[in-house]
VOGU-3710 file (C-alpha; in Angstrom, 3 decimals, decimal comma):
1> mptslrpgly> 0,000/0,000/0,000  1,397/3,472/-0,867  2,645/5,149/2,294  0,387/8,157/1,676  -2,684/5,900/1,854  -1,740/4,015/4,984  -3,942/4,306/8,064  -2,702/5,914/11,273  -1,505/4,151/14,394  -4,923/4,274/16,054
11> ssvadtpred> -7,255/4,131/13,051  -9,347/1,054/12,263  -7,570/-2,016/10,933  -8,089/-2,704/7,218  -11,473/-4,236/6,399  -9,912/-7,497/5,250  -10,175/-11,011/6,744  -7,539/-11,225/9,477  -6,128/-14,468/8,084  -5,393/-12,720/4,778
21> llkayrdfle> -3,619/-9,893/6,624  -1,581/-12,415/8,596  -0,572/-14,284/5,442  0,492/-11,013/3,827  2,600/-10,173/6,873  4,130/-13,642/6,899  5,093/-13,155/3,228  6,650/-9,794/4,148  8,668/-11,404/6,956  9,951/-14,090/4,601
31> qrngdmdftk> 11,117/-11,443/2,144  12,744/-9,384/4,884  14,328/-12,133/6,994  15,113/-14,826/4,421  15,278/-18,372/5,785  13,800/-18,142/9,287  15,484/-20,973/11,157  15,362/-20,668/14,944  18,498/-22,788/15,335  20,630/-21,139/12,629
41> gfsrreawlg> 19,136/-17,675/12,698  17,405/-15,618/10,008  19,638/-15,719/6,921  19,215/-12,142/5,697  19,547/-10,690/9,180  22,745/-12,645/9,739  24,036/-11,318/6,416  23,154/-7,739/7,444  24,997/-8,128/10,731  27,997/-9,554/8,906
51> eaaswgsrfe> 28,123/-6,540/6,612  27,642/-4,110/9,516  30,581/-5,712/11,343  32,816/-4,618/8,445  31,959/-0,926/8,832  35,337/0,299/9,985  34,602/3,910/10,910  35,949/4,975/14,305  34,684/7,726/16,581  37,512/10,257/16,810
61> gavdaeafnr> 36,730/11,667/20,243  37,978/10,456/23,617  36,339/7,288/24,959  36,841/5,897/28,469  35,835/2,235/28,162  35,959/1,651/31,914  33,730/4,650/32,623  31,325/3,377/29,962  30,999/-0,001/31,658  30,642/1,527/35,112
71> aygdfrevkn> 27,765/3,601/33,767  26,309/0,514/32,069  25,987/-1,095/35,480  25,153/2,008/37,532  23,250/5,017/36,195  24,880/7,285/38,781  28,093/6,988/36,773  26,701/8,639/33,609  27,843/12,028/34,909  31,367/10,956/33,956
81> lslpvlallt> 30,505/10,352/30,292  30,791/12,732/27,355  27,605/13,321/25,356  28,628/11,002/22,459  29,522/8,166/24,850  26,274/8,744/26,773  24,474/8,433/23,428  26,236/5,112/22,835  25,253/3,902/26,299  21,607/4,832/25,685
91> fvkanageay> 21,827/3,187/22,277  23,116/-0,071/23,768  20,532/-0,118/26,576  17,598/0,954/24,369  16,420/-2,576/23,659  17,565/-4,223/26,875  14,228/-3,870/28,668  12,251/-5,076/25,686  14,552/-8,052/25,167  14,137/-8,991/28,819
101> gvevvnrvrq> 10,360/-8,636/28,523  10,204/-10,805/25,414  12,177/-13,550/27,159  9,905/-13,573/30,216  6,643/-13,279/28,279  7,648/-16,033/25,859  8,512/-18,370/28,685  5,016/-17,962/30,117  2,826/-17,534/27,049  4,308/-20,172/24,741
111> krqdstrlfh> 2,792/-22,816/26,993  -0,659/-21,461/26,092  -0,073/-21,006/22,367  -1,201/-23,260/19,518  1,839/-23,705/17,266  -0,421/-24,663/14,334  -2,092/-21,234/14,277  -0,551/-18,675/11,944  -1,037/-15,893/14,500  1,056/-17,691/17,112
121> qierllsyee> 3,660/-18,685/14,533  4,150/-15,027/13,633  4,300/-14,090/17,318  7,247/-16,416/17,694  8,995/-14,938/14,645  8,590/-11,401/15,981  9,989/-12,422/19,345  13,071/-13,774/17,608  13,472/-10,503/15,698  14,028/-8,810/19,057
131> tyhtriliga> 17,245/-10,776/19,503  18,522/-9,100/16,342  17,621/-5,675/17,676  19,874/-6,253/20,660  22,731/-7,407/18,439  22,255/-4,519/16,011  22,430/-1,944/18,793  25,350/-3,482/20,658  27,211/-3,670/17,352  27,614/0,110/17,442
141> tqhfgvqvkg> 30,252/-0,290/20,168  32,738/-1,338/17,456  33,040/2,327/16,446  34,095/3,341/19,970  36,497/0,575/20,897  34,489/-0,596/23,903  32,983/-3,939/24,873  29,938/-4,346/27,077  30,930/-6,262/30,199  28,415/-8,321/32,126
151> awkpnlqlrl> 24,706/-8,896/31,642  22,181/-6,090/31,997  20,119/-6,429/35,179  16,511/-5,135/35,106  15,342/-3,184/38,144  12,460/-4,276/40,360  9,980/-1,898/38,710  10,557/-3,449/35,298  10,481/-7,021/36,608  7,096/-6,409/38,240
161> ligtlayapg> 5,696/-4,753/35,112  6,840/-7,558/32,811  5,634/-10,244/35,226  2,172/-8,686/35,318  2,032/-8,468/31,530  3,140/-12,071/31,042  0,179/-13,440/33,011  -2,414/-10,935/31,743  -5,441/-12,360/29,855  -5,368/-11,817/26,096
171> vffhpillas> -8,021/-9,098/26,252  -5,565/-6,988/28,296  -2,271/-8,361/26,986  -2,442/-7,198/23,367  -3,625/-3,606/24,040  -0,778/-3,227/26,558  1,680/-4,796/24,124  0,410/-2,537/21,336  0,940/0,521/23,544  4,457/-0,756/24,288
181> eisgvfvfqw> 5,272/-1,238/20,606  4,002/2,253/19,734  6,137/3,644/22,556  9,085/1,767/21,076  8,538/3,303/17,643  8,306/6,760/19,205  11,476/6,482/21,269  13,517/4,926/18,458  12,525/7,711/16,069  13,517/10,212/18,779
191> mlkrvgeifr> 16,861/8,435/19,100  17,290/8,643/15,331  16,956/12,424/15,456  19,179/12,718/18,531  21,955/10,615/17,011  21,886/12,830/13,937  22,415/15,885/16,140  25,113/14,480/18,408  27,220/12,866/15,665  26,728/15,497/12,946
201> nhpavresme> 30,511/16,069/12,906  31,218/12,327/12,719  29,346/11,372/9,516  30,516/7,768/9,178  29,635/6,891/12,775  26,366/8,804/12,479  25,420/6,878/9,345  26,124/3,538/11,008  24,016/4,373/14,040  21,207/5,771/11,889
211> qrlteilvde> 21,160/2,646/9,720  20,926/0,472/12,819  17,982/2,446/14,173  16,280/2,415/10,772  16,474/-1,382/10,603  14,829/-1,644/14,009  12,146/0,927/13,184  11,142/-1,032/10,071  10,599/-4,084/12,288  8,806/-2,170/15,020
221> vghvafnrma> 6,264/-0,640/12,628  5,420/-4,188/11,537  5,092/-5,264/15,163  2,600/-2,450/15,712  0,635/-3,585/12,640  0,556/-7,165/13,930  -0,687/-6,217/17,375  -3,344/-3,981/15,825  -4,757/-7,161/14,264  -5,171/-8,668/17,739
231> vgarglaaar> -7,367/-5,898/19,162  -10,673/-4,337/18,212  -11,766/-0,720/18,319  -11,822/-0,772/22,125  -8,339/-2,235/22,214  -7,023/0,504/19,921  -8,612/3,159/22,128  -7,159/1,511/25,234  -3,696/1,375/23,656  -3,892/5,052/22,789
241> gmapgvmrgv> -4,752/5,911/26,376  -1,984/3,726/27,788  0,844/4,650/25,421  2,005/7,808/27,271  2,012/5,927/30,580  3,973/3,083/29,053  6,422/5,637/27,633  6,886/7,100/31,110  7,614/3,604/32,369  10,248/3,113/29,682
251> igttpeyral> 11,932/6,382/30,611  11,733/5,430/34,291  13,458/2,098/33,743  16,028/3,551/31,313  16,916/6,957/32,819  19,671/7,392/30,254  16,987/8,733/27,915  16,355/11,695/30,206  20,085/12,291/30,586  20,253/12,456/26,790
261> gfdenvlkem> 17,478/15,063/26,599  14,178/13,185/26,591  12,088/15,570/28,711  8,423/16,411/29,307  8,232/18,422/26,098  9,327/15,371/24,113  6,805/13,224/25,957  4,008/15,622/25,033  4,861/15,083/21,372  3,652/11,515/21,736
271> erfdlhqlpe> 0,061/12,741/21,903  0,363/13,867/18,268  2,754/11,171/17,080  1,794/9,083/14,060  3,397/7,190/11,211  3,720/10,179/8,895  6,392/11,580/11,233  8,728/8,658/10,547  11,428/8,941/7,874  10,243/8,130/4,363
281> evrrrsyfv> 12,625/5,171/4,160  11,067/3,567/7,228  7,539/4,088/5,928  8,467/2,750/2,501  10,147/-0,401/3,765  7,794/-1,360/6,584  4,602/-3,410/6,716  1,521/-1,632/8,003  -2,233/-2,102/7,498
//
């Protein structure tokens, strides 16, 4: 569908049998991901990561790798980071909460899913895409000469939120998940703009980080489309009402966003946020109905 004719985030889902929409999305995922083998990985995503690993540009400013890792483990340490290194830290942690949530939710919900249903098959594929988001973002550290040490540890607030979501009935689960996905699209597009500002004098590094965020945004728009199929008009309305609160939760569990400039004025922009505000490349390459 031409991007100019696409519906908005909260408009009604296309008046087409849901099974046909799901099949169309499955076809899109096959084109985008290539062979989708859960043991070997998704062939085209592995190829993309292999190419990205060859991008040899190096950030020319000073980087304290030890300070970076101290801040990775303890937010109080971000005061010791330069703005570009803080941007890298936020970049690396951007998907950590979502990846943790996907792992917990999958562990609980896969026991209730019917693997023969196309809807649940696609759910599993989208969950696996999240593992690529983490790898794509962490890959940016190659430009700064740092390595992330240790596993990210979610705080109690996030663990409680994810635990509640994992056991929520479907009528509540998908509107909350839809609100979360919309929040993800919003914050990643904000990061895209912020990276462009911070690394404007480092074009090769900026381009790498922008390409990484663009890849994730293309996926996330599709995830929004998929979750829209799982809710009715009431679910869309509920997601719209919850999205700002979910966004506040994201900022609360990843305070690096605020340190990087995500303030109340940015949050207010979410009330007017819709797909037309995304870059043309993201809209052109993504699946949305």
